[in-house]
N, C-alpha and C positions, 0 to 999 in steps of 0.2 A: 279971404283966402281960406280960413280953418272951415267956414261954412261949407264952401265950394267942396272941399275936400270930404268932410262927412257926408256931404249928400251923395258924392259919387261913390264911396264905400259902401253907403245903404243901398245905392242902388245896383251896386256889382254883388252885393251879398243876397239881395232880392233875388236877382235874376237877371237876363238880358233883357234891356230896355225895348219896348214894343218898337218894331219898325226898324230896328237895327239889323245888321248882318247876321248877328248870332241868334236872333229871333227868327228872323226869317227862314234860316238854315233848320233851325229847330221845328217850326212849323211846317215846313215844306212838304207835302205829301210823298212819300217815299223815298225822302232822302236817306232814310236809315238802310233800306234796301240797296240803294246807289253806292252807297258807303261800302257795304259788306261786299257786294259784287265787285267793286274796285280793290277792297282789300283782298278778297280771294283771287282775282285775277293778277295780282303782284304776285301772291305767295305762289301760284300755280307757275307762272313765268319763272319765278326764281326756281323753284324745284325743276322746272324742266331744264334750265342752264345747268344745274348742277348734275342734273343726270346726264347729260351730253358732256361735260367735263369728266365725269366718272368713267363713261364709255371709254372717252380718248385716253386716259390714264390707264385703266384697266387693259386695254389692248397693248399699251405700249411696255407695261411692265411684263405681261407674259409673251410677248415678242423677245423681249430682251434676255428670257432666261437660258443659261449656259447650255443647258442639256440638249441632246438630241433625241427627239421621241424616237425616231426610225432606229437609232442604236438601241436603245433601250428596249423596243418593242421586238426587235430580232435577236437580243441576247440570248446567246445559248442554243441559236438555230443556225443550221448552216444555211447561209445567204450570200448570194452573190452582189457584184456591184451593181449589176443592171437590175436585179430584183430590187434593192435597196432604192435605185434612182426610181425607179417606177414606182415604188412605194411613196417617197417623197412627192412625185409628181400627183398622185393621187389624192394625198392627203394637201396638196396647195402649198408645200414648204418651198419649192422650187420657184414660186413666184416674188417679185419684188414686194418690200414691207409695204409700200404704199397701195398696191394694188389688193394685198389682202386686207388692207383697212377698209377698202372701198367694199370689197365682199364682205365683211365685219357689218359695217354699218347697214349694208342692203338688207342681207338677213335680219339684224334686229329691227330694221323698219317693217319688215314682214312678218316679225314675230316668230321668225326661225332662230333658235339658238345654235344649229349647227349638228353635227353627228360626231359622237363619241369615237376617238380613235381607238380606245381600249376595248369598249363595250360593243362597238359596231350597231350601235341604235341611237336614235335622235337624243339629244340631251334634254329637252324639254320631257320626254318619256321618263329619263331617268331621275329627273329632278321632281316630276309628280309623283315618282315612285317613294322617294326619300322626303318628300317635305312634310308628310302625315306624322311620319314618327318624332321628327324634330317639332312641329307645331304642338304635338300632344306633349312631349316632355317640356318644351321651353312654356306652353300655356300653361301647365300646372304649376311649374315652379313658380313662376310670374304670380299667378292668382296666391298661391300660399305666401309668398313674400311680401305682395302688398298687405294681406290682410295682417298676418304676423308683424310687419315691421311698422305700418302704420299705428297698430293697436298699441304697440311698446313705446313707439314713438311720443304719440298723445300721453300715454301715461308717466313716462320719463319726463318730458317736458313740462308736465302740469306740476309735477312734484321735484323740480330740479333741485339738487344739492340731498336729495335723500339715498339711503342706502340703495333703493331700488333703481334710479337714476343712474347712480353709479356703477353697480354690476351690469345694467343693460348698455350703458355707454361704453363700458370697457369691452364686453363681448362684442359688441357691434364694431368697434375700432380695431379689433384683433382679427376678427372673420372677415373684415374689408381689407386688411391688409395681407392676409393669407393668398397667394398663388392658387388660383381654381384648380389647376392640375395636380399640385402637390395635395391640397385637402382631398381630393378623389382619391389619389393613391392610398394616403392614409386611411381612410373610410373601407377603402377595397381589400386593405391587407387587414383591417381591425375586425370589421363586420361581416366579410366575406372569408376570407382565407384562414383568419383567425377563429372566429365565432361560428362559421358556416351558417350565419344567419339569413345571407340573401344571396343570390346569384352573383356570379362575379364580371359577368358581362351579357350581351345580347338583348334582345326585346322579348322572345320568348324561348319555351324548350321544346323543340321539335318533337323529342322523345315522347312527350307525355300525350300528342295528338289531341290536347283539350279542344273543345269547341264550346261556343256560347259562352255561360257565366263563368266557366273554369277558364276558359282562355282569357277571360278579362281579368281574373284574379292572378292567372300565370304573369301578364303582361306588368300588372300593379306591382306585383313582387319584385320583377325585373327592373322596373323604373324607381325604386324607393332609393337605392343608392345614389344615381345621377340627380334624380330630383332633388335628395338631400343636399347633395354637394351645392348644386344651383342655388337652393334656399338660402343655406348659410352663408353664402357669399353676398346674395343679392339683396338680402332683408335687412342687412346692416346699412346699407345706403339710405333705405326707407327711413329707419330708426332715425338715422342723425339727420337727415333733412326734416323730418316731421318734428323731431324734438326742437330744432333749432326755430321753426316755423311757431311753435306753441311760445316758446319763450318770448319771442319778438312780440306775441299778441299778449302778453299777460299784462303788461302797463297800458293797454290802449283804453281810451275814455270810454270806450262802449262796454267793455267788461266791468269797469266801475260804476257805470248806469245800470246794468244789469244786476249787479250786486246790491245796490241801493234800492232797486224795485222790490228785494226781497227773495228773487230766485236762489235756489239751493246752489251749490258749488256743481254739483253734477250738471243740473240743467243749465247752467254758465257754460260749463266746458262744452257740452254736447252740441248745443244750439247756437252757441255764438263764437267760442274760440276756434273749435275744429273747423267749420265750414270756411272761416278765413283763411287758417294755416293751411288747409288743402291745396291752395292754388299751386304754390310752388311744387308740392309733391305730385298733383296730378301731370304736370307738365314733365318732370322727371320720369313718373311711370310712362307714358308716351314716348319719350325718347330712349327710354332703356327698353322698350319693347322691339324697337328696330335693332339695337344694338347686339340684344340676347340671342338674336336669329343667327347672326355671324360668331358669337361667342359661343355657338354649340359645339364648334370645332373642338375644343380641348377636352369638354366634358364627354362627348359622345366618343372620341379617340380611347379615352382613359376606360371607358366600360363597354367598348365595342356597341354603342347604340346605332344601329343602322339609318342614320338620318343623313342630313345634308352636309353636317360635319365629316363624318366618316366618307362619304362620296368624295369631298374635298381633298382629303390626304391621300385617298387611293390614287385620286388623279395626278396629284403631286408627285407621285412615285415614278409616273411614266416620261414627263409628265403630259397629261392628257388636256391640251390647250382649250380645245371647245369646252369641255367641261369645267374646267377652273374658270373659263370666262362666263360660262353660265349661270354657277354659284356666285361668282364676284358679282353679277348684273344682280342677281337675286338679294344678296347680302346688302348691296348699296341701294338698291331700289328701297328696300323694306326700312333702312334708315331715313331716307329722304321722305317718304311717305308719313313714317312716325312724326318726323318734324313737322310735316306740313298738318296733319292732324293735331297735333300739339299746339300749333300756332293759332288754327281755327279755333279748338275748343278754348283754349285761355280768352279769346275774344269773347265768347258766350259767359264765361264764367266770371270774369273781372269787367265789371262796367267802365273801369276807367281806360282800358285798352280801346273801347269803341269811341271816346270822346277825342282821342288823339288824331 
């Protein structure tokens, strides 16, 4: 019995037995591609289902809003009951909810986000005008946060328990706990109103009439405070996650083997520990990219940045239902898309996922 057990253990350690199902699956041509296509199809189907559910939830939420858009739009203007009834009919507010939902789904299928009640132009064009500033702000803040956060996380985790680690971890936890809008207002009062170092809001100063490189510098100067607010909040998450991953890798046998081979400490960290510890951080980065687009609402409102966040706040005041639904779809789609990309990327980065 013991000999049989040892033989089977040795065989399993060497690999799949020739002729077995595992060996056939591993040697079958194109099996890896078929597995990936099956995996991708499953994820795409799950993303599609999630998007459909989000559409339904979004429609219901905005239709149940207690405000009357017609009364808000005609406030302060002499308007007769007949005119208000005609306006409701023009906006489709006199239709039953189920009929409005069918029109909504039909418009989405035809890639039509409707027409804004407030601006009297297509929602798609409004979003197209505002998505650039949002991507510029969020993209810059994300890039800086990733570089700074991962670098500090690696250094902090590699020397955990040191003074550097204690200071970095404390700062990360503090900024992670601070509400974004509160931090933005503090920076606004301190650096703009108090010290007059940076503009208080907007994306540029029209009175300067700057063009070319001068305009780029003007936009960069206006972007400092909102970008700094996002960086201080976001980088803390990457510090904490990367630090934890590095600490988990410190006791791994492969690091002991690398040191035994005579590699210097810096090379062990850079070539062995960091690549393995990056896996959770990469996933978090992609997941966070989706939520940052929606998270722009707070920062853009505080600093009057003309992006999707400001557009959403302006639409809430009416309420402009088509615009709210359009921005809701964009925010939700970005989260779903980044979740999908994170799953696919993680499959390429971690071989353990491919064999499951």
